[in-house]
N, C-alpha and C positions, 0 to 999 in steps of 0.2 A: 703193927706196921704193915702197910699196904706194899707189896711187892710188885713193882713196875718193870716189865721187860721191854727193853727197845730193840728190836731187831737190827743188825747190820749185815751187809753182804758188799762184795767188792763194787765200786764205784757208787757207794751210797752218798746222797746229799748230804754234807757235813752238818748243815744248819737243821736239817729235818731230825737230825739225832741230837745235836747239842742244845737246840733250843728249848724243846720239851724237858730235857735233862736238867737244864739250868732253872728252870721254872720250880721243878720239884726239888732241887737242891736247896735253892733259895726259901722255899717254904720249910724245909727242914731247919735251916739256919734259924729263921724266926721262932720256931718251935723251941730250939735248944736255948736262944737267947731269953724265952720266957720260963725256962725251967721245965719244959715239957719233953717228952721223948720224941725223937724223930717221927714223923708222920709217914716217910716213905723209904723204902729199900729199892733204889734204882739201879739196874742192872744192864749193861749194853751186852747182848749176846749175839753169837754168830756161829757158823759152821767151822771156822777157824780162828785160831787165837790173835791173829792180826789182820785187820782189814785195812786196805787203802781206799780213802775217800775219793769222791771225784774231785775235791779239791786239792788232793795230793797227801793230805795229811794222814797218817796211820794211825788207826786206833788199836788200842790193846783191848780184846774182848773176852767175855767168858764164854764157856761152852753153851750150846743150846741146853736147855733145862729139860730134864725128863717130863714126859706128857703129863705124869701124875703128880708132879710136884705143884706145891700152892703158888697161885698166882692171883694177883687183883687185876692188873691191867696189861694188856698187850699192845705195843704201839710198833706199827710197820712204816718206817720211812719210805721215801722215794728217791729218785735220782737217776741218773743216766744207766745205771746197771741193773734197773729193775726189770727190764726186759729179759735179761739173762736169769734173773732170780725166779722169774714166772716159768722159766724151762726146766728147773731143778725139782724134780718130782719130791724127792725127799725133804726139801724145805717147804715146798708147798703142803705136803701132808702134815710137816711139824707144826706149821701156822694153823691148819684146821684142828689139830689135836690140842693144842696149846690154847686156842681160843675157846674150845669146850669148857675148859675148866676157869676160864676168866671172867670177872665180873663185868668188865667191858673191853671190847677190842676196838682199836682205832688205826688209821691211817693218815699219814702226813703226805700231801701233795701227790705224786704219782705213785705212792705205795698204795692207793687203791687199785692199781692194776694187779698187784699181787693179791690183795684181798678178793678182787674179782675172780681172779683165776681159780682161788679156792672154791668159789661158789658162796661164799659167805654173804655177799651182795646180791645175789639173785631176789629179785623181788623187792629189794630196799631201795630208798632214796639214797643219794650218794652225790658227792661232789669230788672233784681233782683239780689238778693245776688247769687254768683256763687255756693254756696253750695246748694242752693234750686232750681236751673235751671232745674234739670231733673223732679223733682217734679212738678213745674209750668208748664213745657211744657206738661205733662201727664194730669193735671187738667184743662188746659186751651188751647185746641189746636185752637182756633180761634184767639189766639194772636200770633203776629209774634215776638217770643222771639229771643233775640240776647243776648248771654251770655257773651260776652267779653267787652262792653264799660263800662265807667264810669257812664255816663247817656245818655239818648235819649230823644230827643223831636219829637213827632210826633202830629202835628196840636198845639192845645193848652194843650196838656197832656204830662207830662214829667215823666219819671221814671228813677230811678238811683240804682246803685250797691250797694254793702254792706256799712253799716255803715257810715265811715267817707266820702263817696261819696255825702252824704247828705250836707256836707259842700262844696263840689265842685259844686254841683247843685245851692246852695243858693248863692254861689259867682257868678255863671253865672247869676242869677236873679238880682243880684245887678250891675253888668256889664251891662245888658241890660237896667236896670232902671236908673243908674246913672252914667254909663260910666266905661270904663276900668280903669282910674286913681284910682277912688273909690274901685273898686274891688281889685286892686293891694294893695291899702292901708289896707284895711281890712285883706287881705291875710298876709301881713307883720305883722300886729298887732296881729294876731293870731299864728303867727309863723309857718304858713302853708309853707312846704318845697317847695311846687310847686303848683301853680294854674292851676290844670290839665283840659284840654280840654275834653269835653264830649267823644270823640272817642278814647281817650287812653284807653289801657286795664286796667281792674280791678286787673290783676295779675301782680307781680312784678317777673321777671325772676329771680333776685337777691335773693328774699325772697324764691322762690320756690326750689332754690338750697340748701336753709338752711333746708329744711325739712329732709335732709339726716345725715350723720355723721357729728359730730360738730368739728371732727378733721379738716375738710377743711374750717370751718368758717373764721379763719385768712387769709387763702389763698385767698378765695373770696373777703376779705377786700383788700388784696393787688392787686389781680387783677383789682379791680374798680380805685384803685389809679395809676395804670400802665397801663391804656387801650392803650396808645400809643406806648408802649414798647413791648419787646420781651415776648409774651404769648405762645410760643411753648410748645410741650410737654416736651421737655427736660428741659426747664426752670422751667415749673411748677413743674416737679418731684424734681427738685433741691430744690425748695422753700418748698416742702413737704418732704424733706429728704428721698426719694424713688428713686429706679431705675426707669426709664420710663415704663418699663413693669409691675412693680408692682404697681405703680402710676394709670396707665391706669385702671388697673383692678379693684383696691379698689375705685377708684373715680366713676368708672361706677355702681359699686354695690351700693355706698352711694347715688348717685344722679340720677342715671337712665339714664345718657347720658355720651358720651365721652367727654373727656376735650376739644376737638375741637369744639364739638357742643356747650358746655356751653360758652366758649369763645366769640362764634359768638352770642349766646343769650344776653350776657351781654353787647357786643358792640353794638347790635342793640338797646337794651333798652336805653342805653346812647345816642346813636345818635339820636333817637326819641325825647329825652328830649332836646337835642340840637337844633333840627330842630324845635321843638315847639317854642323855645324861640327866632326863629329868624335867627339862625346861618346858614350860606351858607353851602351848600351841601359839597362842597370841603374841607371846613374847618371841618365840622364834621366828615368826613371821615378820616381826617389827625389825628385830636384829639383821635379818638376812635380807631386807628390803624389798619384799614381796608388796608391801602397802596394806594388804588386808589379809585375813585369813581365808577368804574365798579364793584369791588369786593364787595362794599357797596351796590350797586344796585342789584347784585345778591343776596345777603343776604336779603335784604328787600322784594324781590320778594318771595323767599322761604317762608320766615317767615310771612309776611304780605300780600301778593298778590298785592302790589303797589310798585312803585319805589320812591326814596327818595325824588325826587323833587315834584311829585305829593303830597307825605305825607305832605311836608313843606307846599305847597299852601293851602291843606286843613286846616291845623291846625294854 
């Protein structure tokens, strides 16, 4: 049985703790249902026995384990209390010591700040929540920060992006430990929309488009349902009940991009998901409305710096 310790501290982000915790608990449920012993012993540990999370929910926790005690995986969550945690020398020393005995050490969201404070990330590639990347880069110049991926592995240290990325990270651990079939079974049970690979962007282009005027929310939904159809400026303007010229101006004001740029971004994002799920490049190009593989290839090179075939092989 693999012992997993999830560190908690005052004002920790609740989902950073409970998301990975539930993934491992669900994997245990499947093992027991199959007549096998549980795969994980998961314990939430802290310097005190009761921890109030940033959401207000109070967790009852186990004491910090002795440094010499057996451990498989150490997970350090984030939250608005992480800066205060970084100032606690005893806690920082505990993370360093516990990490030495762990097969893998991981952070969720801004938990990377605590790992970086220990020096464990020096010289390593790492990621954290997109909203704190600039701050992280200033505070920890020795870390090779990458702002885009869902999660990153560098040696035996893993870091993950914001909040729900901790679920993706935990699913990747389950897949490594128990196989892809188990990871997919857990993802289905948790009704995870997509078991995302680590290199996928933590930004959703469709979600970013919704930052603007809500008048275009229905239009974006229609675009997603009709990726293989006519998404020309004229057709989009018709759906928005505007003239092409007026639509183009209002859309750019609302979203910060032209309609053509938005269409390409949405199509590329959809194509990435299809390629990650094993669809052939020519099929993804057709379903997403690129018209040809070459058109999709140029779009991928502009947006991602790689071509669809290499992207599919990687993920």
